[in-house]
N, C-alpha and C positions, 0 to 999 in steps of 0.2 A: 738540418741534417739529411742526408740522402741515404736511404736504405735499399739495397738491391735484394729483392725476395728470392731471386734466384741463387744467390751465393750467401745471403745472410750477412753481407759486409756493410758497413756504415762508413760514410765519409762527411766531413763538415763542408759546407758551402760558404763561400766567403761573401756572396752578396745574395741576400734573400729575395730581392727584387729582380734579379737577372739570373736564372738558373737555366743553362743550356741543357737540353734533354733530347736524346734520340732514342726511339724504341724500335726494336725489330718486331716481327710478327709475333702476335700474342704476348708482346713484352709488357712490362710494367715497372713502375718505381714508386716508393713510398718516400714522402717528405714530411718532416716533422719540424715545427716551429716552436720557439719559447713563448710566443704570444701571437695573438691574431687580431687583425683590425676589425672593429666592430662593423657589421654591415650597415650600409646607408638605408634608413627607413623611408620608403616612398609611399605617399598616398595615392590610391587609384583615382583617376579622373573620369567624369562622365563623358559620353559621346563615343568617338570611334576608338580603335585599338590604339593604346599608348604607343607613341613613337611613329605613327603612320601618318603620311601626308596624303590627302586626296585631292586630286586634280581633275577638273571638269573637262570633259572630252569636248571636241568642236560641236556646235550645235547640229542637230539632225532632225529630219522630218521623222515622226513616229507614225508607222503604218500598221495596221492589224492585218494579220494573214491567218487563214484557218483551212481546216480541211473541208472536203465536199459535204459533209454532214454536219457542219457547224455554222450556224448563223451568228456572225460576230459584230461587235461594235466597240468603238472606243471614244472616250470624252476626256479631253484635257481639263484637268482640275485648276490649272494655272498656266500662265504662260510660260513654256519651258517644261511643263510637267509639275507634279506627277500625272498620270494618266490612269483613268478607270477603264479596265478592259472586261468586256462581258461577252459571253457565248451562251447560245441556246443549241443544245444537242437535238438533232433532228431525226435520228435514227439510232436504234438500240443495238448494242453488241457489235459495233464496228469501231475501228481504230480511228479515233478523232483527235484533232490538235488544234491549238491556237497560240500565236506568238504575237507579241509587239515588237516590230523590227525597226531599229535604227540604222540608217544607211548612210554612207559617205560616198562622194563622187571621187574623192582623193584618199591616198592612203592615210590612216590614223596609226601613229607609231605607239604601240603598247609593249615594245620590247624591254623598256626599262621598268616596267611596273611588275609588281608581285601579285596583284589580284585585281578584279573589278569589284567595285562597291556600289550598291544601290539599295534603296529603301523599298519595302514591299508590305502590303497590307491585305490580308483576305478575310472574308466574313465567314460566318459559320455555314457550311454547305456540305453536300454528300460526296463531292469528288474525293477520291482516295489516292489521286497521283500527286507527285511532288513537282515544285517549280524547277524548270531546266533553263540553261543557257546555251545558245548556239552562236559560235563565232566563225565568220567565213572570211578569208583573205582575198586578196586581189586576183589570185590564181584560181579561185574556185574552190579551195580546200576548205572543208567545214569541219569543225570540231565541236564536241558536245560535252558539257559538264552538268552535274547534278547540284543543286544547292542545298538540299536537306530541308527545304521549307515545305511542309505538307499543305496542300490546299484545302485539306479537310478540317484544319484547326485554325480557328479565329485568332487574329492577333497581328501585331506589327513586328517587323524584324528588319535590322540592318544586315544586309547579306554580303559576305565577303567571299568571292569565289576565286581560289588561287588559279592562276594561269597554269601552273603544273597539273591542275586536275583535268584540264581539257583533253579529251582523247578524239582521235579522228572518228568521225561519224561513218556508219556503215553505208550510208547513201552518198557520200562525199564525191564530187568531181575533182578535177585538177590532178597535178602530178602526185605521185606517191609521197608519203612521209607526212610530218606534222604541219600544222598551219605556220605561216609566217607572220608572227605578232607585229612586226614592223609594217605590215601592209594590210592591216584591218580595214575591211570594208563594210561588214554587217555584225551588228549584235542583236541577237534575238532572245527575248526573255519571255517564256511562257510554258506550256505543258503539251505533252503528246504522249502518244503509245497508251491512250486510255479507252477502255470500252465503256462508253456512257450510256445512259438511258434516255430514250426520246423524251423530250420536254424537260430535261435536266438543266439547270443553270450553273454555269461555272463563271466566276468572277475573281479578279484580282486587281489591286492598285500597285503601280511600280514608278519609281522615278527614274530619271535618265541615268545610265550607267557611267560611272567615273573610274579613274585609274588610281589605285592605292599603292604606295611605295613606303617601305620602312627607311 
């Protein structure tokens, strides 16, 4: 049965599996059924998000980049990653940063993906900032997204960063507007905007980013 809350009138529907419905602004309709199908019971599975396909991106050289007052190093833990990224802060109370940069000479098309996926691990340390991701397209437009993974809390995390979370970075070059995900050239994973202490060590381990799609 179809019930119109605006008029209080009811009408029987001939086909419960095919009910045409058109609603105006702030409109609504109530539908009642003599019986309902029992919902299908599904068991959660370990691993990635259910229904998500994760695809590897083309191989890329991983290079560590850091600020003036950061002495950084990177060690591959296996062929093709993951990589252990380490930094020594050499001056207190200045803005420091460090990223592991994956670069391609040709465009990498992420336009059909929903998110970037990678694994990370951080040790117990005093750093209070969170892991960031920077994406640069072939035109030089750079966008930034936060992962929500704190570098001061030890643990392993599979990170999913929605492409919709990327916002144009304040330092970005290139034309106005958002990045073109179909022309991705760099993906950088790391941290920045941090006022560290001289002698402080900041470390994290990260795998190569992949494209996730539902």
